[in-house]
Structures are given as C-alpha cells and as structure tokens.
C-alpha positions as CSV (number, residue, x, y, z in Angstrom):
1,X,75.0,80.6,100.1
2,X,75.1,82.0,103.6
3,X,78.0,83.4,105.6
4,X,78.2,84.2,109.3
5,X,80.6,86.5,110.9
6,X,81.3,86.0,114.6
7,X,82.8,88.5,117.0
8,X,83.8,88.2,120.6
9,X,82.3,91.3,122.1
10,X,83.3,93.6,123.7
11,X,86.9,92.6,122.8
12,X,86.3,92.8,119.1
13,X,83.9,95.8,119.1
14,X,86.0,97.8,116.6
15,X,86.1,94.9,114.1
16,X,82.3,94.4,114.6
17,X,81.7,98.1,113.9
18,X,83.9,98.0,110.8
19,X,81.9,95.1,109.4
20,X,78.5,96.6,110.3
21,X,79.3,100.0,108.8
22,X,81.3,98.9,105.7
23,X,78.4,99.8,103.4
24,X,78.3,103.3,104.9
25,X,82.0,103.7,104.2
26,X,81.5,102.5,100.6
27,X,78.7,105.0,100.1
28,X,80.9,107.9,101.4
29,X,83.8,106.9,99.1
30,X,81.4,106.7,96.2
31,X,80.0,110.2,97.0
32,X,83.5,111.6,97.1
33,X,84.3,110.0,93.8
34,X,81.1,111.4,92.2
35,X,81.8,114.9,93.6
36,X,85.3,114.9,92.1
37,X,83.9,113.7,88.8
38,X,81.4,116.6,88.8
39,X,84.1,119.2,89.6
40,X,86.2,118.1,86.6
41,X,83.3,117.5,84.2
42,X,80.9,120.3,84.9
43,X,82.5,123.1,86.9
44,X,84.7,126.0,85.9
45,X,88.1,126.1,87.7
46,X,91.7,126.8,87.0
47,X,93.8,124.2,85.3
48,X,95.6,123.6,88.7
49,X,92.3,122.7,90.4
50,X,91.4,120.3,87.6
51,X,94.9,118.7,87.8
52,X,94.7,118.2,91.5
53,X,91.2,116.9,91.6
54,X,91.9,114.6,88.7
55,X,95.0,113.2,90.3
56,X,93.2,112.7,93.7
57,X,90.4,110.9,91.9
58,X,92.8,108.7,90.1
59,X,94.6,107.8,93.4
60,X,91.2,107.1,95.0
61,X,90.1,104.8,92.3
62,X,93.5,103.0,92.3
63,X,93.3,102.5,96.0
64,X,89.8,101.2,95.7
65,X,90.8,98.8,92.9
66,X,93.9,97.5,94.8
67,X,91.7,96.9,97.8
68,X,89.0,95.2,95.9
69,X,86.5,98.0,96.4
70,X,84.0,98.3,93.6
71,X,82.3,101.7,93.4
72,X,80.3,101.1,90.2
C-alpha cells in the first residue's frame, strides 16, 4: 500500500512542515515520557514531586491515547 500527501506550497507550508516533522515530535514526546518514568522509578524526590510527575505523565499518556499517538 502506498499513500501520497499533496500540499500546495507555499500556502500550505505549515501543514507540510507538520507532516514532515511528525516523527520528530513523536520522538520528543517519547523522550519526555521516558524521563518522567525515570524520575518516578529511579530517583529520590519528595512525595509532592512524585505526585506531580506521575499526574503529568498520566495526562500525557491520556492525551496521546485520545489522539491515537502510540509511544510504545
């Protein structure tokens, strides 16, 4: 199966850039998720830090799921 995306440049330059750099954005989101996991699992912090990081990671993963973004 092949798919072709067509953009009318320069009018759709922003959409083109989004499509071309989507894998970069996915990589960054994955790195943020992994960093938050490491903080909670391996680092020593106050309970408040653990709670905040855990809540933010949960929100990030929920947003990814609801937008059909698969990090793993």
